[in-house]
C-alpha positions in Angstrom: 105.6 101.8 105.5 106.2 99.7 108.6 106.3 102.8 110.8 102.9 103.9 109.6 101.4 100.5 110.1 102.9 100.3 113.6 101.4 103.7 114.4 97.9 102.7 113.2 98.1 99.4 115.1 99.1 101.2 118.3 96.2 103.6 117.8 93.7 100.8 117.3 95.1 99.0 120.4 94.4 102.2 122.4 90.6 102.3 121.6 88.8 102.8 124.9 85.2 103.7 124.5 84.9 104.4 128.3 87.3 107.4 127.7 85.2 108.8 124.9 83.5 112.2 125.5 80.3 113.6 124.1 79.5 117.3 123.5 76.6 117.0 126.0 77.5 115.3 129.3 74.0 113.9 129.6 74.4 112.1 126.3 77.7 110.7 127.4 76.3 109.4 130.7 73.2 107.9 128.9 75.4 106.1 126.3 77.9 104.8 128.8 75.2 103.6 131.1 73.6 101.8 128.2 76.9 100.1 127.3 77.5 99.1 131.0 74.0 97.6 131.3 74.2 95.7 128.0 77.3 94.3 126.3 80.0 96.2 128.2 82.9 98.4 127.2 85.2 95.5 126.3 82.7 94.2 123.6 82.1 97.7 122.2 85.9 98.3 122.1 86.3 95.0 120.1 83.5 96.0 117.7 85.1 99.5 117.1 88.5 97.9 116.4 87.0 95.3 114.0 85.1 98.1 112.2 88.2 100.2 111.9 90.3 97.3 110.6 87.6 96.6 108.0 87.5 100.2 107.0 91.3 100.5 106.7 91.4 97.2 104.8 88.8 98.6 102.3 90.8 101.8 101.8 94.0 99.8 101.2 92.2 97.5 98.8 90.7 100.4 96.9 94.0 102.1 96.6 95.8 99.0 95.3 93.0 98.4 92.8 93.3 102.0 91.6 97.1 101.7 91.2 96.8 98.4 89.3 94.1 99.8 87.0 96.2 102.9 86.4 99.2 100.9 85.3 97.1 99.2 82.6 99.0 97.0 80.3 102.2 97.5 82.2 100.7 95.5 85.0 99.8 92.6 82.7 103.6 91.9 82.2 104.1 91.5 86.0 100.9 89.5 86.8 102.8 86.4 87.9 104.9 88.3 90.4 101.9 89.5 92.4 100.7 86.0 93.4 103.9 84.0 94.0 
């Protein structure tokens, strides 16, 4: 519902690649140095957020398609109400 959507939105808004940690501190330093020297953290944050939104959208789409397909003929009677 709305509460879940708000929570996911809040989580996406809190994406901060600069705060990410790696198992090996050397890997973390190397990766963060590469980000700093190339596109920067802000651009990587934007990319991560876009990728997550696309992934979430795909999951929602798949679930709706599954629900519509499972309803079968019952769904055909309500077709017009989906696209008002």
